[in-house]
DRENMAR-160223 format. One line per field, with one value per residue (C-alpha): residue in one letter; x, y, z. Coordinates in nm, 2 decimals. Example, Ala and Ser with C-alpha at 12.3 -4.5 7.8 and 13.67 -1.06 7.14 Angstrom:
<nodes>
residu [A|S]
X [1.23|1.37]
Y [-0.45|-0.11]
Z [0.78|0.71]
</nodes>
This chain:
<nodes>
residu [M|H|K|L|K|V|I|S|I|A|V|I|V|L|I|L|V|L|Y|G|V|Y|L|L|Q|P|E|E|S|V|I|Q|K|I|P|Q|S|E|S|A|K|K|P|I|P|D|F|S|Q|Y|E|I|T|T|E|K|K|K|A|F|F|T|Y|L|K|P|A|V|V|A|Q|N|N|H|I|L|V|Q|R|E|F|I|H|G|L|R|A|K|Y|I|S|G|E|M|I|T|E|K|Q|M|Q|E|L|N|W|L|A|D|E|Y|R|V|D|A|D|Q|A|L|E|L|L|F|D|K|L|L|T|R|V|D|I|I|P|V|E|L|V|L|V|Q|T|A|N|E|S|A|W|G|T|S|R|F|A|R|K|G|Y|N|F|F|G|L|W|C|F|K|E|G|C|G|F|V|P|K|R|R|N|D|G|S|V|H|E|V|A|K|F|T|N|L|S|R|A|M|Y|T|Y|M|R|N|L|N|R|H|D|A|Y|R|E|M|R|A|I|R|K|Q|L|R|N|K|M|Q|P|I|S|A|V|A|L|A|E|G|L|T|K|Y|S|E|R|G|D|D|Y|V|V|E|L|K|Q|M|I|R|V|N|K|D|L|M]
X [8.44|8.44|8.53|8.82|8.94|8.93|9.13|9.39|9.43|9.46|9.73|9.92|9.89|10.02|10.32|10.40|10.38|10.60|10.85|10.85|10.92|11.20|11.36|11.33|11.52|11.87|12.16|12.36|12.68|13.00|13.19|12.97|12.90|13.09|13.22|13.13|13.40|13.31|13.47|13.23|12.94|13.10|13.09|13.40|13.62|13.71|14.08|14.13|14.08|14.42|14.70|14.97|15.06|15.14|14.81|14.62|14.81|14.74|14.37|14.35|14.52|14.31|13.99|14.08|14.28|13.99|13.82|14.14|14.19|13.82|13.85|14.18|14.03|13.73|13.97|14.16|13.82|13.76|14.12|14.06|13.74|13.92|14.21|13.96|13.78|14.11|14.21|13.88|13.92|14.28|14.17|13.88|13.61|13.28|13.22|12.87|12.63|12.63|13.01|13.02|12.77|13.01|13.30|13.13|13.03|13.40|13.49|13.24|13.33|13.70|13.65|13.80|13.65|13.47|13.44|13.78|13.94|13.90|14.27|14.33|14.03|14.17|14.51|14.38|14.14|14.42|14.63|14.35|14.19|14.46|14.53|14.66|14.92|14.76|15.05|15.01|14.63|14.68|14.94|14.75|14.43|14.63|14.78|14.46|14.24|14.49|14.48|14.10|14.03|13.92|13.54|13.52|13.64|13.44|13.11|13.13|13.38|13.60|13.95|14.09|14.03|13.79|13.59|13.25|13.09|12.72|12.55|12.47|12.69|12.91|13.06|13.13|13.49|13.53|13.81|13.67|13.77|13.50|13.36|13.45|13.17|13.35|13.25|13.43|13.25|13.03|12.97|12.72|12.97|13.34|13.32|13.16|13.42|13.71|13.57|13.54|13.89|14.06|13.86|13.97|14.33|14.27|14.09|14.16|14.41|14.60|14.73|14.83|15.20|15.11|14.93|15.23|15.46|15.24|15.21|15.58|15.62|15.36|15.54|15.87|15.69|15.80|15.60|15.37|15.52|15.37|15.70|15.72|15.36|15.38|15.62|15.32|15.10|15.26|14.93|14.73|14.84|14.94|15.26|15.37|15.71|15.71|15.38|15.54|15.85|15.62|15.42|15.73|15.86|15.53|15.55|15.90|15.81|15.49|15.58|15.58|15.24|15.06]
Y [12.44|12.79|12.64|12.46|12.78|12.96|12.69|12.70|13.08|13.04|12.78|13.00|13.30|13.09|12.97|13.33|13.44|13.16|13.24|13.60|13.51|13.29|13.58|13.81|13.58|13.72|13.55|13.32|13.49|13.34|13.48|13.32|12.98|12.68|12.49|12.12|11.88|11.56|11.36|11.52|11.34|11.00|10.77|10.78|10.49|10.22|10.29|10.01|9.76|9.83|9.60|9.77|10.10|10.28|10.19|10.32|10.65|10.69|10.62|10.86|11.15|11.08|11.11|11.43|11.62|11.74|11.90|12.08|12.22|12.33|12.52|12.68|12.79|12.94|13.13|13.27|13.40|13.57|13.72|13.85|14.01|14.19|14.30|14.43|14.64|14.77|14.88|15.06|15.23|15.34|15.48|15.67|15.46|15.40|15.07|14.96|14.87|14.50|14.49|14.64|14.37|14.11|14.27|14.29|13.93|13.83|14.04|13.86|13.52|13.57|13.76|14.09|14.41|14.58|14.91|15.05|15.23|15.04|15.03|14.85|14.62|14.52|14.45|14.24|14.04|13.96|13.83|13.58|13.51|13.30|12.94|12.65|12.44|12.11|11.90|12.06|11.98|11.63|11.53|11.71|11.52|11.20|11.27|11.38|11.10|10.81|10.80|10.82|10.53|10.73|10.70|11.08|11.07|10.76|10.88|11.25|11.37|11.51|11.44|11.74|11.69|11.99|12.05|12.21|12.34|12.31|12.00|11.75|11.92|11.61|11.31|11.30|11.18|10.86|11.01|11.35|11.50|11.55|11.90|11.94|12.02|12.00|11.75|11.63|11.81|11.62|11.73|11.64|11.62|11.66|12.00|12.16|11.99|12.10|12.46|12.47|12.34|12.58|12.87|12.78|12.80|13.13|13.31|13.15|13.34|13.02|13.02|13.38|13.28|13.06|13.35|13.58|13.33|13.31|13.69|13.73|13.48|13.68|14.00|13.85|13.69|13.34|13.02|12.94|12.61|12.34|12.31|12.68|12.71|12.40|12.60|12.81|12.52|12.45|12.53|12.29|12.00|11.97|11.82|12.16|12.15|11.77|11.79|12.03|11.81|11.51|11.71|11.82|11.46|11.34|11.60|11.48|11.11|11.13|11.40|11.17|11.02|11.35]
Z [5.20|5.35|5.69|5.54|5.38|5.71|5.88|5.61|5.64|6.02|5.98|5.74|5.97|6.26|6.06|5.97|6.33|6.45|6.18|6.27|6.64|6.52|6.32|6.62|6.85|6.93|6.75|6.97|7.08|6.93|7.22|7.48|7.32|7.45|7.15|7.13|7.00|6.82|7.10|7.35|7.19|7.22|7.52|7.75|7.63|7.88|7.90|8.15|7.87|7.72|7.83|7.63|7.80|7.47|7.32|7.63|7.61|7.24|7.30|7.59|7.40|7.08|7.29|7.47|7.22|7.00|7.30|7.40|7.05|7.03|7.35|7.25|6.92|7.10|7.33|7.03|6.89|7.23|7.22|6.86|6.98|7.26|7.04|6.79|7.05|7.18|6.84|6.80|7.14|7.05|6.72|6.87|6.70|6.88|7.05|7.01|7.29|7.18|7.18|7.53|7.65|7.51|7.67|8.01|7.98|7.93|8.23|8.44|8.30|8.37|8.70|8.59|8.73|8.45|8.64|8.54|8.25|7.92|7.86|8.19|8.12|7.79|7.93|8.22|8.00|7.75|8.04|8.13|7.80|7.64|7.54|7.74|7.56|7.44|7.58|7.93|7.93|7.82|8.08|8.35|8.27|8.26|8.59|8.76|8.62|8.63|8.25|8.24|8.48|8.79|8.87|8.85|8.49|8.39|8.54|8.53|8.27|8.54|8.42|8.61|8.98|8.99|9.30|9.36|9.68|9.64|9.78|9.51|9.25|9.21|9.38|9.75|9.79|9.99|10.20|10.26|10.60|10.86|10.83|10.46|10.22|9.88|9.62|9.30|9.02|8.77|8.41|8.14|7.86|7.79|7.63|7.93|8.16|7.94|7.92|8.30|8.36|8.12|8.25|8.60|8.50|8.33|8.61|8.95|9.17|9.24|8.89|8.86|8.82|8.52|8.35|8.43|8.26|7.96|7.93|7.95|7.66|7.46|7.52|7.40|7.10|7.21|7.19|7.47|7.58|7.80|8.00|8.07|8.19|8.40|8.63|8.73|8.85|9.20|9.36|9.15|9.38|9.75|9.61|9.49|9.32|9.30|9.10|8.85|8.81|8.74|8.48|8.30|8.30|8.16|7.88|7.79|7.80|7.61|7.36|7.06|7.15|7.17]
</nodes>
């Protein structure tokens, strides 16, 4: 009986210790957490099964749209955080150590030099941490993945034509030039893929023009339109201006389906 009592006390103590450890774990950062959409948990549909083009397009947009919306909502949370810290800075309020850690994380994530005056840091971050219009994302993914039928989309959630440069990071293209080392990136789920794609548009030097267009629209308090931002994506494809023309045409043709 005494032995049983000792064991019971030991179990209770262990539970209390584990619970205490759990309570001491740092809270997961809302700023850093990649949001997971419902569609990200579902298998990639077989878009090649649709014989009617309109039905294929609707299925494609229905699958991808929730992930786009989730990422844009997350970006708006990040923007609100930056605006909040900027307001505190302007008013002379103290920015906490935790808030500075989050700010520095954002600077690193969006490739902004954190070692500069806060006012400049806020401005540069707000230029990069911003939404991508849903319509633009949907037509780009359709264009890059052949409406979700490419093997990179089907087997690796890469609807975006994104490359990676570490051996084994993705798929080796069948028509890769001799001496090239790039692979087509492979992702574990749609949310991670969508996050990486949108972050790429928001931080890569090649899309500086797109971000400048978006900032100008913000300054003029005008809507951030897909057609306007498409003008800044000439460097996304080797086709340059022709690529932009095609994206804008796809936006116009598919507007009612999105």
